[in-house]
N, C-alpha and C positions, 0 to 999 in steps of 0.2 A: 474542545481542546485545540490549541493552535500549534503551529510548527515549532515554536520555541519550546513549548511544554513537551511535545513529542520528542524533540531532540534531547532534552534532559532525561527522558525515559529510555533513551537508547536507539531511537529511530533516526537514521541519517536524514538530513533535509531532502535528499533526492526521493525519499519514500514517504514523505509527509502526506501527500495527496492520497496515496493508497491506504495509509493508516486512517486518515479521516474518513475515507469511503467505507472502510471496514467498520469503524465505530458507528457511522451513520446507518449502515446496513443492519448491524446487530441491534441497534436501538429501534429501528423501524420494524424489525421482525419480532419485537417484544419477546426476546429469548429468555427473559427472566433474570438477566444479568444486572439489571438496574445500572446500566452503563453510565454511571456518573461517579465522580469522585474516585475513591480508593479502588473500587472494582475495575473501572476502566483503566486506571493507571497500572494495576497489577497485570491485567491482560496484555497491555502494550509491552510492559517489561518482559513478560513471558515470551511473547512473539519475538521481541528483539534479542533476547538471550538464547532462544532455541527455535529458530524459524523452521528447521526441518520437522519439528513436531507438529507444525500447523499447515504444512504444504497441502494436505488433502481436506482441510477444514473449509466448509462452504463460505464462511465469513472471512476468515483470516488467511486463507490459502493464497490469494493473489499477492498480498503484502509479503508473506513468507517466501513465496517463489521469487518475487523480484529481489528480495534481500539475498537469498541464496544464490541466484544467478549473478548478481553483482559481486558477491564474495568470491565466486568461482571465476570471475573475469568475463562473464557473459553480460554485456551491457544491455539490460532490458529497458526499453523506453518507459519512463515514469508516466503515470496518468497525466494527461494534459500536455504532453510534449507535442511539438510540431509534427513529428513523425506519426505518432499515434492519431493525431487529429486528421492528418492526411489519409491514413488507413481507414479511419471511421467514415470519411467522406467518400471512400471508394477509389482513392488514388494510390497507386503504388508509391513506395518511398522515392523521393526525388521529384515527384510530379505534384502539381496542384498546390504548391506552397508547402509541401511536406519537406522537412529537412532530411538530408542524407547522412 
């Protein structure tokens, strides 16, 4: 599923990477969802429509938390952002190429 498809299902572009990661995780864990086609689309729509329901879910929780934080005005760095990359490399925000 690509960013455009995710956006049509209600996922803002800022959270496409987290949605793709969640889909990949669910598929790799063989959770019996058959995460292709309609089932994958239905799950994405459910998370987009009601992220609070999924906050504690081990697969969808990160996406749900990011969406809720953004909706509440708390800007959570999306996966793959410069800030997140710097933090993963052990640099505090503003150092080592990380954006502030």
